[in-house]
C-alpha positions as CSV (number, residue, x, y, z in Angstrom):
1,M,-25.2,22.0,-15.5
2,Q,-27.3,23.4,-12.6
3,E,-30.4,23.2,-14.8
4,F,-29.6,19.6,-15.6
5,Q,-29.2,18.9,-11.9
6,R,-32.6,20.4,-11.2
7,K,-34.3,18.4,-13.9
8,Y,-32.5,15.1,-13.2
9,P,-31.1,15.1,-9.6
10,S,-30.8,11.3,-9.4
11,S,-28.8,11.1,-12.7
12,I,-25.9,13.1,-11.2
13,E,-25.9,10.8,-8.2
14,A,-25.9,7.7,-10.4
15,M,-22.8,8.9,-12.2
16,S,-20.8,9.1,-9.0
17,V,-18.2,6.3,-8.6
18,T,-16.6,5.4,-5.3
19,K,-13.5,3.2,-5.1
20,R,-11.6,1.8,-2.1
21,Y,-8.7,-0.5,-2.3
22,R,-7.4,-2.3,0.8
23,I,-4.1,-4.2,0.6
24,N,-2.4,-6.0,3.4
25,V,1.2,-7.2,2.6
26,S,2.9,-9.6,5.0
27,T,6.4,-10.9,5.1
28,S,7.0,-14.4,6.4
29,V,10.0,-15.4,8.5
30,K,11.6,-16.7,5.3
31,G,11.2,-13.3,3.6
32,Q,8.3,-14.4,1.4
33,H,5.8,-11.6,0.7
34,T,2.1,-12.5,0.7
35,Y,-0.9,-10.2,0.2
36,D,-4.6,-10.0,0.7
37,C,-6.5,-7.4,-1.3
38,T,-10.1,-6.1,-1.5
39,V,-11.7,-3.8,-4.1
40,D,-14.9,-2.0,-3.0
41,V,-16.6,-0.1,-5.8
42,E,-19.9,1.6,-5.9
43,G,-21.5,2.9,-9.1
44,M,-20.0,0.4,-11.6
45,S,-21.1,-2.8,-13.1
46,M,-19.9,-6.2,-11.8
47,E,-17.7,-6.6,-14.9
48,E,-16.0,-3.3,-14.2
49,V,-15.5,-4.2,-10.6
50,L,-13.9,-7.5,-11.5
51,A,-11.7,-5.8,-14.1
52,Q,-10.5,-3.4,-11.3
53,S,-9.8,-6.4,-9.0
54,D,-7.9,-8.2,-11.8
55,R,-5.7,-5.2,-12.5
56,L,-4.9,-4.9,-8.8
57,V,-4.0,-8.5,-8.5
58,A,-1.8,-8.3,-11.6
59,L,0.0,-5.2,-10.1
60,L,0.5,-7.0,-6.8
61,D,1.7,-10.2,-8.5
62,A,4.3,-8.1,-10.4
63,R,5.5,-6.3,-7.3
64,Y,5.5,-9.4,-5.1
65,P,6.3,-12.4,-7.4
66,A,6.1,-15.9,-6.0
67,P,9.5,-17.3,-5.1
68,A,11.0,-19.9,-7.5
69,P,10.7,-23.5,-6.2
């Protein structure tokens, strides 16, 4: 591995992926939960970033379902 790093130092850096999820959950006076979320990802394609965001939204929708009308 060290030999590979010496020959291709930027390749190792390019494989590094950094993810950060920020979620703010609020509760209204009526007890309704709302959320804002952000997905920050470095080292992945836009399609992969959007897939991460979609998974996060699906998890939050399941955890904090919209109230029935």
